[in-house]
C-alpha positions in Angstrom: 18.6 -129.5 -40.5 16.8 -130.2 -43.2 18.2 -133.7 -43.1 17.7 -134.0 -39.3 14.5 -133.3 -39.6 14.0 -135.5 -42.6 15.0 -138.8 -40.7 13.5 -137.0 -36.8 10.2 -137.2 -39.3 10.5 -140.3 -40.7 11.5 -142.0 -37.1 8.6 -140.4 -35.4 5.6 -141.9 -37.6 7.4 -145.7 -38.0 7.7 -144.9 -34.4 3.6 -143.6 -33.1 2.2 -144.3 -36.4 0.6 -141.2 -37.4 2.0 -139.1 -40.0 1.6 -135.1 -37.8 3.2 -136.6 -34.9 6.2 -137.9 -37.3 6.1 -133.2 -38.7 6.6 -132.5 -35.3 9.3 -135.1 -35.0 10.9 -133.6 -37.8 10.1 -130.1 -36.7 12.0 -131.3 -33.4 14.7 -132.7 -34.9 15.6 -129.5 -36.7 15.5 -127.5 -33.3 17.9 -129.3 -31.6 20.3 -128.5 -34.2 19.2 -125.5 -34.4 19.6 -124.8 -31.1 22.9 -126.1 -31.1 23.6 -123.7 -33.6 22.8 -120.8 -32.1 24.5 -121.8 -28.7 27.9 -122.3 -31.0 27.3 -118.9 -33.4 25.3 -116.5 -30.6 26.0 -117.6 -27.3 30.2 -118.6 -27.7 30.0 -116.6 -30.9 32.3 -118.7 -33.2 32.6 -117.7 -36.9 28.8 -119.3 -38.5 30.3 -121.1 -41.6 32.9 -123.0 -39.4 29.8 -123.4 -37.6 27.7 -124.0 -40.2 30.3 -126.5 -42.1 30.7 -127.9 -39.3 26.9 -128.7 -38.6 26.5 -129.9 -42.1 28.5 -133.1 -41.7 27.9 -133.7 -38.1 24.1 -133.8 -39.4 25.0 -136.7 -42.0 27.0 -138.6 -39.9 24.6 -139.0 -37.7 21.6 -139.9 -39.7 23.6 -142.5 -41.1 24.4 -144.1 -37.9 20.6 -143.3 -36.6 19.5 -145.0 -39.3 21.6 -147.9 -39.6 21.4 -148.1 -36.1 17.4 -148.4 -36.3 16.5 -149.8 -39.3 19.3 -151.7 -41.2 18.2 -155.2 -39.9 14.1 -154.1 -41.3 15.0 -154.0 -45.1 13.2 -151.0 -46.8 10.0 -149.3 -44.4 8.1 -147.6 -46.4 5.0 -145.7 -44.8 1.8 -143.9 -45.5 2.1 -140.2 -47.3 -0.6 -137.6 -46.7 -3.1 -138.0 -49.0 -3.4 -134.7 -51.7 -6.3 -132.7 -51.9 -7.6 -131.3 -54.9 -9.8 -127.6 -54.0 -12.8 -127.5 -55.8 -13.4 -124.2 -59.1 -9.4 -124.1 -59.0 -8.1 -127.5 -59.4 -9.6 -127.9 -62.7 -7.8 -124.2 -63.7 -5.7 -125.1 -67.3 -1.9 -125.6 -66.5 -1.8 -124.7 -62.9 -4.7 -125.9 -61.7 -3.5 -129.7 -61.4 -0.1 -128.2 -59.8 -1.4 -125.9 -57.8 -4.5 -126.5 -56.0 -3.8 -130.7 -55.6 -1.4 -130.9 -53.2 -1.3 -132.4 -49.9 -2.5 -130.1 -46.1 1.0 -129.8 -45.7 2.6 -127.7 -48.7 -0.9 -125.6 -48.9 0.5 -125.0 -44.9 3.1 -123.6 -46.4 1.8 -121.1 -48.0 0.0 -120.2 -44.7 4.0 -120.3 -43.4 4.6 -117.5 -45.8 1.9 -115.3 -45.2 3.0 -116.0 -41.2 6.5 -114.6 -42.1 5.3 -111.6 -43.5 3.0 -110.4 -41.0 4.9 -111.2 -38.6 8.0 -109.8 -39.9 6.2 -106.3 -40.9 3.2 -106.2 -38.6 4.2 -107.5 -35.4 7.0 -105.3 -33.0 8.7 -108.6 -32.3 8.9 -108.7 -35.9 10.1 -105.6 -35.7 13.1 -106.2 -32.5 14.3 -108.5 -35.0 15.0 -106.8 -38.0 16.6 -104.1 -35.7 18.0 -106.9 -33.9 20.1 -107.7 -37.8 20.6 -104.4 -39.6 21.2 -102.4 -36.4 22.6 -105.4 -33.3 23.7 -101.8 -31.2 20.8 -99.3 -31.8 18.5 -102.1 -30.6 20.6 -102.9 -27.5 20.1 -99.7 -27.0 16.3 -99.4 -26.6 16.1 -102.4 -24.4 15.4 -105.7 -26.9 17.6 -108.8 -25.6 20.2 -109.4 -28.4 21.1 -112.7 -27.7 17.6 -113.9 -26.8 16.0 -112.7 -30.3 18.4 -114.2 -32.5 18.3 -117.5 -30.3 14.4 -117.2 -31.1 15.1 -116.9 -34.7 17.4 -119.8 -35.0 15.2 -121.9 -33.4 12.4 -121.0 -35.1 13.6 -121.5 -39.0 15.6 -124.9 -37.3 12.0 -126.5 -36.5 10.8 -125.1 -39.7 14.0 -126.6 -41.4 12.8 -129.3 -39.9 9.3 -129.9 -40.6 10.6 -129.2 -44.9 12.7 -132.2 -44.3 10.1 -134.2 -42.6 7.5 -133.4 -45.7 10.4 -134.6 -48.1 10.5 -138.0 -46.3 6.6 -139.0 -44.8 4.9 -136.1 -46.8 6.7 -137.1 -50.2 8.4 -139.5 -50.3 7.0 -142.1 -47.3 10.7 -143.4 -46.8 14.3 -142.2 -45.4 17.6 -142.0 -47.5 21.1 -141.7 -46.4 21.6 -137.6 -47.3 18.0 -137.5 -48.9 18.3 -133.6 -48.7 20.7 -133.6 -51.8 21.8 -129.6 -51.5 18.2 -128.6 -50.8 19.3 -126.7 -47.6 21.8 -124.4 -50.5 19.0 -124.7 -53.0 17.1 -122.7 -50.1 19.4 -120.4 -48.8 19.9 -119.5 -53.1 15.9 -118.8 -52.9 16.6 -116.9 -49.7 19.4 -114.1 -51.8 17.8 -114.8 -55.0 14.1 -113.3 -53.4 16.4 -109.8 -51.8 15.8 -111.4 -48.1 11.6 -110.6 -48.4 9.4 -113.4 -48.0 7.2 -113.2 -50.3 10.2 -112.4 -53.2 11.6 -116.5 -51.0 8.7 -118.1 -52.5 8.6 -116.5 -55.6 12.1 -117.6 -55.8 10.9 -121.4 -54.6 8.6 -121.6 -56.8 11.2 -121.5 -59.9 13.7 -123.8 -57.9 10.9 -126.5 -57.2 9.9 -126.3 -60.4 13.3 -127.5 -61.9 14.0 -130.3 -59.8 10.4 -131.2 -60.5 11.4 -130.7 -64.4 14.3 -132.8 -64.3 13.1 -135.3 -62.3 10.2 -136.3 -65.7 12.6 -134.8 -68.4 14.3 -138.5 -67.4 12.0 -140.4 -68.4 11.4 -138.5 -71.7 13.0 -139.5 -73.9 13.0 -136.1 -76.4 12.3 -132.8 -74.7 9.4 -131.9 -74.9 8.8 -128.4 -77.1 6.5 -127.4 -74.6 9.5 -127.0 -71.8 11.3 -124.9 -75.0 8.0 -122.5 -75.1 8.2 -122.8 -70.4 11.6 -121.0 -70.3 10.9 -118.9 -73.6 7.6 -117.4 -71.5 9.8 -117.5 -68.1 13.0 -115.1 -69.9 9.4 -113.1 -71.0 8.3 -112.6 -67.6 11.6 -112.2 -65.8 12.0 -109.5 -69.2 8.5 -107.5 -68.1 9.2 -107.9 -64.2 12.8 -106.2 -64.1 11.8 -104.0 -66.7 9.0 -103.2 -64.3 10.6 -102.6 -61.6 13.4 -100.6 -62.9 12.7 -98.9 -65.7 15.7 -97.2 -67.6 17.7 -97.6 -64.8 17.4 -101.4 -65.3 20.4 -103.4 -66.3 21.0 -103.2 -70.7 22.6 -106.5 -70.2 20.7 -107.8 -68.0 17.2 -107.1 -70.4 19.5 -108.2 -73.4 20.4 -112.0 -72.2 16.8 -112.5 -70.9 14.9 -111.4 -74.5 17.9 -113.3 -76.0 16.8 -116.6 -73.8 12.8 -115.9 -74.6 14.0 -115.6 -77.9 15.9 -118.3 -78.2 13.3 -120.6 -76.3 10.3 -119.6 -78.6 12.7 -120.6 -81.7 13.8 -123.9 -79.9 9.2 -124.0 -79.5 8.7 -123.8 -83.4 11.3 -126.1 -84.5 10.8 -128.6 -82.3 13.9 -130.2 -82.6 13.7 -133.6 -81.3 17.4 -133.5 -79.0 18.0 -135.5 -76.3 20.8 -134.8 -73.6 21.9 -136.9 -70.8 20.5 -137.6 -67.3 23.0 -135.7 -65.7 22.8 -133.4 -66.7 18.9 -132.7 -66.2 19.8 -133.7 -62.5 22.3 -130.6 -63.0 19.4 -128.1 -63.8 17.7 -127.2 -60.8 22.0 -126.2 -60.0 22.3 -124.2 -63.4 19.4 -122.4 -63.3 20.4 -121.3 -59.5 24.0 -120.1 -60.8 21.8 -118.5 -63.2 19.3 -116.2 -61.1 22.6 -115.6 -58.6 24.9 -114.7 -61.5 23.2 -110.7 -61.4 20.4 -111.0 -64.0 18.0 -110.7 -61.0 19.6 -108.0 -59.1 21.2 -108.4 -55.5 19.2 -107.5 -52.5 20.7 -105.9 -48.9 21.0 -108.4 -46.7 20.6 -107.4 -43.4 23.7 -105.9 -42.3 24.7 -107.5 -39.3 24.3 -111.0 -40.7 26.8 -113.3 -39.5 29.0 -111.1 -37.3 29.0 -111.9 -33.0 27.3 -109.3 -31.2 29.5 -107.4 -28.3 28.6 -104.6 -25.9 31.9 -103.8 -25.5 33.1 -103.6 -28.7 29.9 -102.3 -31.0 28.6 -100.3 -28.4 
């Protein structure tokens, strides 16, 4: 869906000349694939893993074919990107000001989407019904809630958001489209959901971690040696994670997890003090976001409770 949105957004802006209409086209492209997902997994009750793998391959093939058909003989077309907007005072904060508060309007909109998602899920009747459909669909069905309608709605909304994410990747950040340019970001998004314990704010925090790792690897490829600040950053992240784990679980916190985090923090601070002039191949930095993802999902942060009925097709004659 991200890849479909990336191509849809690029094609939409190229055809209309308007970046906002391009983003709408990207959301529509993601929604179209989501509709196919809902048709197969919700209505036809097919296995969601099989459907997901099939749609991934379908999206790669369709966007590659469409891109070559439309733009194959036109050369590389770089579109105008969205400009950044600096928030007064906040953008002047040391260390984080420029990184967080000198962004595009699309980035600020994603922060609002996180807050809106939390509000809808936990403060509206629609969100309550949606969570019931994911946790105890039989009880929701008994209460008169249409399981198929709610699941269709959820899949379409997430398809639109994933398509919007793809359009941001292609036309807001880069201004161009490349074949298979999503490059596994959808799987990182899935990992962020698991790492964020299936809660909107937790997922947003996980996205900051994984997105930061992705941005870091892009910059480290251009460095001759690893900057000492990188070791300090990793040490601080490990220390904050250990403090958060202890504050959340207290004496029930896993000694192994705490010990691992403290050891990583100590190593990071020690390397910052020693400042060794180490260099690593670019391929290692390319793998950094995925290494961070695997480390996050290895149990250090603890497993979250997924919806009980996730990926289970609902059949009234069987489940009620």
